[in-house]
Residue frames relative to the residue before (quaternion, step in Angstrom):
aa qw qx qy qz dx dy dz
M 1.0000 0.0000 0.0000 0.0000 0.00 0.00 0.00
S 0.3139 -0.7554 0.5358 0.2092 3.52 -0.72 0.84
E 0.5078 -0.6695 0.4532 0.2976 3.58 -1.06 0.70
K 0.2068 -0.7854 0.5771 0.0854 3.46 -1.16 0.70
F 0.7345 -0.3932 0.3220 0.4497 3.56 -1.34 0.06
S 0.6744 0.5141 -0.2804 0.4498 3.54 1.00 -0.93
D 0.6300 0.5126 -0.3404 0.4738 3.53 1.02 -0.65
R 0.6827 0.4972 -0.2937 0.4477 3.55 0.88 -0.87
L 0.6136 0.5625 -0.3412 0.4367 3.52 1.05 -0.76
K 0.7073 0.4671 -0.2640 0.4603 3.43 0.86 -1.16
R 0.6294 0.5422 -0.3346 0.4448 3.58 1.00 -0.76
L 0.6562 0.5020 -0.3123 0.4689 3.61 0.95 -0.93
R 0.6840 0.4985 -0.3072 0.4352 3.57 0.93 -0.95
T 0.6956 0.4531 -0.3064 0.4657 3.59 0.84 -0.87
S 0.6766 0.4960 -0.3349 0.4291 3.68 0.89 -0.75
N 0.6728 0.4274 -0.2949 0.5270 3.55 1.33 -0.27
R 0.4439 -0.7337 0.4180 0.2997 3.61 1.33 0.30
L 0.4093 0.6981 -0.4747 0.3461 3.50 0.93 0.89
S 0.3770 -0.6702 0.5785 0.2721 3.62 -1.05 0.75
Q 0.6174 -0.5009 0.4252 0.4325 3.54 -1.34 0.23
K 0.6025 0.5730 -0.3469 0.4338 3.62 1.01 -0.63
T 0.7040 0.4471 -0.2756 0.4781 3.61 0.85 -1.00
L 0.6308 0.4889 -0.3600 0.4831 3.65 0.93 -0.74
G 0.6417 0.5221 -0.3524 0.4376 3.65 0.85 -0.81
E 0.6595 0.5177 -0.3218 0.4399 3.66 0.94 -0.76
I 0.6048 0.5629 -0.3238 0.4609 3.47 1.23 -0.89
I 0.8421 0.2446 -0.1026 0.4696 3.58 0.67 -1.01
G 0.5921 -0.6606 0.3231 0.3296 3.47 1.33 0.43
L 0.6102 0.5045 -0.4025 0.4595 3.59 1.01 0.80
K 0.5646 -0.5814 0.4501 0.3751 3.51 -1.31 0.37
P 0.6181 -0.5476 0.3834 0.4137 3.63 -1.13 0.49
S 0.6201 0.5484 -0.3647 0.4263 3.59 1.00 -0.70
A 0.6319 0.5222 -0.3451 0.4571 3.64 1.08 -0.52
I 0.5879 0.5684 -0.3350 0.4680 3.53 1.17 -0.71
K 0.6392 0.5425 -0.2795 0.4680 3.50 1.02 -1.16
E 0.7023 0.4596 -0.2945 0.4570 3.59 0.77 -1.03
M 0.6458 0.4878 -0.3454 0.4751 3.67 0.98 -0.59
E 0.6498 0.5048 -0.3237 0.4671 3.63 0.97 -0.64
H 0.6979 0.4055 -0.2769 0.5214 3.58 1.14 -0.52
G 0.5014 -0.6733 0.4171 0.3483 3.67 1.24 0.09
R 0.4887 0.6880 -0.4437 0.3014 3.65 0.96 0.34
I 0.7700 0.1232 -0.1052 0.6172 3.49 1.29 -0.36
T 0.3696 -0.7024 0.5646 0.2263 3.53 -1.31 0.47
T 0.3389 -0.6934 0.5850 0.2491 3.51 -1.36 -0.23
T 0.5937 -0.5490 0.4376 0.3933 3.42 -1.41 0.15
L 0.6129 -0.5058 0.4265 0.4319 3.55 -1.31 0.22
E 0.6457 0.5178 -0.3628 0.4282 3.60 0.82 -0.70
R 0.6497 0.5061 -0.3069 0.4771 3.55 0.94 -0.83
A 0.6263 0.5418 -0.3232 0.4579 3.57 0.98 -0.90
A 0.6665 0.4891 -0.3029 0.4741 3.60 1.03 -0.82
V 0.6237 0.4878 -0.3761 0.4812 3.61 1.01 -0.57
I 0.6539 0.5113 -0.3478 0.4359 3.64 0.89 -0.64
A 0.6340 0.5218 -0.3170 0.4747 3.51 1.07 -0.86
D 0.6511 0.5265 -0.3094 0.4507 3.60 0.93 -0.89
Y 0.6471 0.5550 -0.2952 0.4313 3.46 0.98 -0.96
F 0.7494 0.3713 -0.1901 0.5141 3.58 0.99 -0.95
N 0.3840 -0.7418 0.4669 0.2903 3.56 1.38 -0.08
V 0.4560 0.6003 -0.4832 0.4453 3.59 0.87 1.07
S 0.5372 -0.5895 0.4787 0.3671 3.53 -1.28 0.31
L 0.5928 -0.5590 0.4421 0.3751 3.53 -1.20 0.59
D 0.6059 0.5609 -0.3532 0.4399 3.62 0.99 -0.79
Y 0.6405 0.5336 -0.3031 0.4617 3.60 1.02 -0.92
L 0.6607 0.5413 -0.2911 0.4309 3.52 0.94 -1.05
V 0.7587 0.3861 -0.1493 0.5030 3.56 1.06 -1.01
V 0.4565 -0.7446 0.3757 0.3098 3.49 1.41 0.25
R 0.4007 0.6596 -0.5287 0.3534 3.37 0.91 1.10
A 0.7863 0.1776 -0.1228 0.5788 3.58 1.31 -0.09
E 0.4231 -0.7203 0.4833 0.2619 3.59 -1.08 0.59
N 0.6463 0.5000 -0.3295 0.4729 3.54 1.21 -0.38
P 0.3369 -0.7827 0.4848 0.1971 3.58 -0.58 1.09
E 0.4770 0.6913 -0.4363 0.3227 3.63 1.22 -0.36
P 0.3816 -0.7127 0.5365 0.2422 3.63 -0.90 0.90
N 0.4253 -0.6796 0.5240 0.2876 3.46 -1.06 0.72
K 0.1595 -0.7957 0.5825 0.0453 3.58 -0.66 1.10
């Protein structure tokens, strides 16, 4: 099975010991929206994906599964 945005989002959130509620508060979404994104039922905007990538200090390409290296390009 290939990895998707939803998988990476959940892995980043859980590895940083954040609840869906806490992540939602950080990026301005309801916990139910985080849950739906993690289950692949809804998507997000490019702007919000960039906020998520910045928060977790990973590249946007890594978050959206266009790269395997999570290091952001500086």
